[in-house]
C-alpha positions in Angstrom: 4.6 -21.2 -17.6 4.6 -17.6 -18.7 1.9 -16.3 -21.0 3.1 -15.1 -24.4 1.2 -12.0 -25.4 -0.3 -12.2 -28.9 0.4 -8.6 -29.4 4.1 -9.1 -28.6 4.6 -11.5 -31.5 3.3 -9.4 -34.3 4.8 -6.6 -36.3 6.7 -4.6 -33.7 9.7 -2.5 -34.6 12.8 -3.0 -32.6 12.6 0.4 -31.0 9.0 -0.2 -29.8 9.8 -3.7 -28.6 12.8 -2.4 -26.6 10.6 0.1 -24.9 8.1 -2.5 -23.7 7.8 -3.8 -20.2 6.1 -6.7 -18.5 3.4 -6.7 -15.9 3.7 -10.0 -14.1 0.7 -11.7 -12.4 1.1 -14.5 -9.9 -1.9 -16.6 -9.2 -2.7 -20.3 -8.8 -6.3 -19.6 -9.6 -7.8 -17.6 -12.5 -8.3 -14.2 -10.9 -6.7 -12.6 -13.9 -8.9 -13.7 -16.8 -8.1 -13.2 -20.5 -10.5 -10.3 -20.7 -8.7 -8.4 -18.0 -5.3 -9.1 -19.6 -6.7 -7.8 -22.8 -8.0 -4.6 -21.1 -4.6 -4.0 -19.5 -2.7 -4.4 -22.8 -5.2 -2.3 -24.7 -5.0 0.5 -22.1 -1.2 0.4 -21.8 0.2 -0.3 -25.2 3.8 -0.6 -23.9 2.8 -3.3 -21.4 2.9 -7.0 -22.0 1.2 -9.2 -19.4 3.0 -12.3 -18.3 1.2 -14.8 -16.1 2.7 -17.5 -13.8 1.0 -19.8 -11.3 3.6 -19.6 -8.5 6.1 -17.3 -6.8 8.9 -19.8 -7.8 8.0 -19.3 -11.4 7.9 -15.5 -10.9 11.6 -15.6 -9.9 12.7 -15.8 -13.5 13.9 -13.6 -16.4 11.2 -12.5 -18.9 11.6 -11.1 -22.4 10.7 -7.6 -21.3 11.8 -6.2 -17.9 9.1 -6.5 -15.2 7.8 -3.2 -14.0 4.9 -4.4 -11.7 4.1 -7.6 -10.0 0.5 -8.5 -9.0 0.3 -11.3 -6.5 -2.9 -13.2 -5.6 -3.7 -12.5 -1.9 -4.1 -16.3 -1.5 -0.3 -16.5 -1.8 0.3 -13.9 0.9 1.8 -16.4 3.4 4.5 -17.4 0.9 5.6 -13.9 -0.1 8.1 -13.5 2.7 10.1 -16.6 1.8 10.3 -15.4 -1.9 10.7 -11.7 -1.4 14.4 -11.5 -1.7 14.4 -13.6 -4.9 11.6 -11.5 -6.4 13.5 -8.2 -5.7 16.7 -9.7 -7.0 15.1 -10.8 -10.3 12.9 -7.7 -10.7 14.5 -4.8 -8.8 12.4 -2.2 -10.5 9.0 -3.9 -10.0 6.8 -2.9 -7.0 5.1 -5.9 -5.4 1.3 -5.5 -5.3 -1.2 -7.7 -3.5 -4.3 -8.5 -5.5 -7.1 -8.6 -3.0 -9.8 -11.1 -4.1 -12.7 -9.6 -2.2 -12.6 -6.1 -0.7 -15.3 -7.1 1.8 -12.7 -9.2 3.6 -9.8 -6.7 4.1 -6.2 -7.9 4.2 -4.6 -7.2 7.5 -2.4 -4.1 7.4 -0.2 -5.7 10.1 0.5 -8.6 7.7 1.5 -6.1 5.0 3.8 -4.2 7.4 5.4 -7.4 8.6 6.4 -8.3 5.1 7.9 -4.9 4.3 7.9 -5.5 0.6 4.3 -5.1 -0.5 3.9 -1.6 -1.9 0.1 -1.6 -2.6 -3.1 -3.6 -2.2 -5.3 -3.8 -5.4 -9.0 -4.9 -4.9 -10.0 -7.1 -7.8 -13.7 -6.2 -7.5 -13.4 -2.5 -8.5 -15.1 -1.3 -11.6 -12.9 -1.8 -14.6 -12.2 1.9 -15.3 -11.3 2.5 -11.7 -9.2 -0.7 -11.6 -7.2 0.4 -14.6 -6.7 3.9 -13.1 -5.2 2.3 -10.0 -2.9 0.2 -12.3 -1.9 3.4 -14.0 -1.1 5.0 -10.6 1.1 2.1 -9.6 2.9 2.0 -13.0 3.8 5.6 -12.3 5.3 4.8 -8.9 2.2 5.6 -6.8 0.8 3.4 -4.0 -2.8 2.4 -3.3 -4.5 0.9 -0.2 -8.3 0.4 0.1 -9.7 2.7 2.8 -11.5 -0.3 4.4 -8.0 -1.6 5.4 -7.4 1.4 7.6 -10.9 1.3 9.1 -10.5 -2.3 10.1 -7.0 -1.8 11.3 -7.8 1.2 13.5 -10.5 -0.8 15.4 -8.0 -3.5 16.3 -5.0 -1.3 17.1 -5.5 -1.1 21.0 -5.0 -4.9 21.1 -2.4 -5.4 18.3 -0.2 -2.4 18.9 0.0 -2.0 22.7 3.5 -0.7 22.5 2.1 2.7 21.8 1.0 3.5 25.3 -0.6 6.9 25.8 -0.7 9.2 28.9 -4.1 10.6 29.9 -4.5 14.0 28.4 -7.1 16.3 27.0 -10.5 15.0 25.6 -9.2 15.4 22.1 -6.0 14.3 20.5 -3.8 17.5 20.3 -0.4 17.8 18.8 1.2 17.7 22.3 -0.5 14.3 23.0 1.6 12.4 20.5 4.8 11.8 22.4 6.2 9.2 20.0 6.1 11.5 17.1 7.1 14.8 18.7 10.1 14.8 16.4 7.8 16.0 13.6 7.3 19.7 12.9 3.8 21.1 13.1 3.5 21.0 9.3 4.7 17.4 9.1 2.3 16.4 11.8 -0.5 18.1 9.9 0.4 16.2 6.7 0.7 12.9 8.6 -2.8 13.3 10.0 -4.1 13.8 6.4 -2.2 10.8 5.1 -3.7 8.7 8.0 -7.1 9.7 6.7 -6.2 8.2 3.3 -5.9 11.5 1.4 -3.7 11.5 -1.7 -0.8 13.9 -2.1 -2.5 16.0 -4.6 -5.5 16.5 -2.3 -3.2 17.3 0.6 -1.3 19.8 -1.6 -4.5 21.6 -2.6 -5.9 21.7 0.9 -2.6 23.2 2.3 -1.8 25.3 -0.8 1.4 23.5 -1.4 2.9 21.8 -4.4 2.7 18.1 -4.7 6.5 18.1 -4.7 6.7 19.9 -1.4 4.2 17.4 0.1 6.3 14.5 -1.1 9.4 16.0 0.5 7.5 16.5 3.8 6.2 12.9 3.6 9.8 11.6 3.0 11.0 13.4 6.1 8.0 12.0 8.1 8.8 8.5 7.1 12.5 8.9 7.8 11.9 10.5 11.3 9.5 7.8 12.3 11.8 5.0 11.1 8.9 3.7 8.9 9.3 2.1 5.5 6.5 3.8 3.7 3.4 6.0 4.2 1.3 3.0 5.3 3.6 2.4 8.3 3.6 6.1 9.1 -0.2 6.2 9.0 -0.3 3.1 11.2 1.8 4.9 13.9 -0.7 7.8 13.8 -3.7 5.5 14.1 -2.0 3.5 16.8 -1.3 6.6 18.8 -4.9 7.9 18.4 -6.4 4.6 19.3 -4.2 4.2 22.4 -4.9 7.7 23.5 -8.7 7.2 23.2 -8.4 3.9 25.1 -6.4 5.5 27.9 -8.9 8.4 28.1 -11.7 5.9 28.4 -10.0 4.1 31.3 -9.3 7.4 33.0 -13.0 8.4 32.9 -14.0 5.0 34.2 -11.5 5.3 37.1 -12.9 8.8 38.0 -16.4 7.4 38.0 -15.5 4.5 40.3 -13.6 6.8 42.7 -16.3 9.4 42.9 -18.0 9.6 46.4 
């Protein structure tokens, strides 16, 4: 059953009602309590929060068009089977995974395999920060907790062995990244900064570019790498760095063993 917002049933003009949109939460447990729903609707007056307990119930039509879908991370294994239905019913709504506990990071590989999750939202952030992330996503931005990248980079040598690296110099230089040599030097520079989790506005300030220019470069990077989003592009960079370091370590070990 969807939740009917109290605010949506009182004294709204037709014009205001027509401008409203729904933020849809999907959770079998109560990770979106009433106080949080109230905070969202107070912070974003044009948003009405609708709550359902299953992905099947989310694949329905609501009174206002859905602009954002927050899905409990406990439902992660079911998203793939329902992704097509969700996108058909709510084509303008990014799918966001609501992470119950940021101390147990969701696997980036699971997110990449799904290809439909646009962001990961930790539920244990401070309220003002949490609402700021919601605002970012309502405006079309993406968010991933830095801990996800740290955990992922430690496991890349085992999980992404396809990115084999030749032995090179002691540090990862531009020429060491054979798989992404289609990138220009500027694109490579921006990819490295994206892989460090920097936002577009920070990258723009550091490189003295406009945010629009950074977005264009990032679009070109994603297209050239055949990635679906900035997360996949960053994963390619992290994979290449990790495999390079692993190869370098093996090379040093071989040199030690072969020394007279």
